[in-house]
C-alpha positions, -999 to +999 in steps of 0.1 A: +242+460-221+204+457-214+195+451-178+171+423-173+136+430-159+132+429-123+103+417-102+097+453-089+095+466-125+071+438-134+048+448-105+047+484-118+041+472-152+011+451-140-004+483-124+010+479-090+005+458-059-033+462-057-038+449-091-013+421-089-029+409-056-062+410-071-051+392-103-033+365-081-063+359-060-084+352-090-061+323-103-047+310-072-062+275-062-088+276-035-063+258-011-038+285-012-036+315+011-051+348-002-024+374-013-028+409+001-015+441-015+008+447+014+026+415+007+031+424-030+046+457-020+069+438+002+079+416-027+085+449-047+107+463-022+126+431-019+125+426-057+116+390-051+084+368-051+078+337-031+086+305-047+050+292-043+037+326-061+060+325-091+042+302-115+011+324-109+028+356-114+046+343-144+011+333-159-003+369-151+028+386-168+024+364-199-015+369-200-007+408-199+020+404-228+049+413-204+083+401-206+093+378-176+120+385-152+149+361-147+134+349-116+103+337-134+114+324-168+116+289-155+080+291-147+068+300-184+043+274-196+066+261-223+092+253-198+069+234-176+057+210-201+078+179-204+086+172-242+074+137-253+101+114-264+078+094-287+076+105-324+041+111-337+025+078-348+042+056-323+026+040-293 
């Protein structure tokens, strides 16, 4: 049975805590706190990412062509969009 990808593995695949912190700080909204590499290494050790960071971490992973860990799958862009109930052409 294939083991699911974990946050710690994803951080390694994204070139480590420093690279992940840098990428997060590039895409976080200006009103969000900055992320430092020590925080990312703590997430790696705990194999968890803070809830507020998960959508951004999912985006970074997808942009890099990485598989999403189970914790981040709900934050994939296709799962965030609500499907329209209207058929094309209806108003």
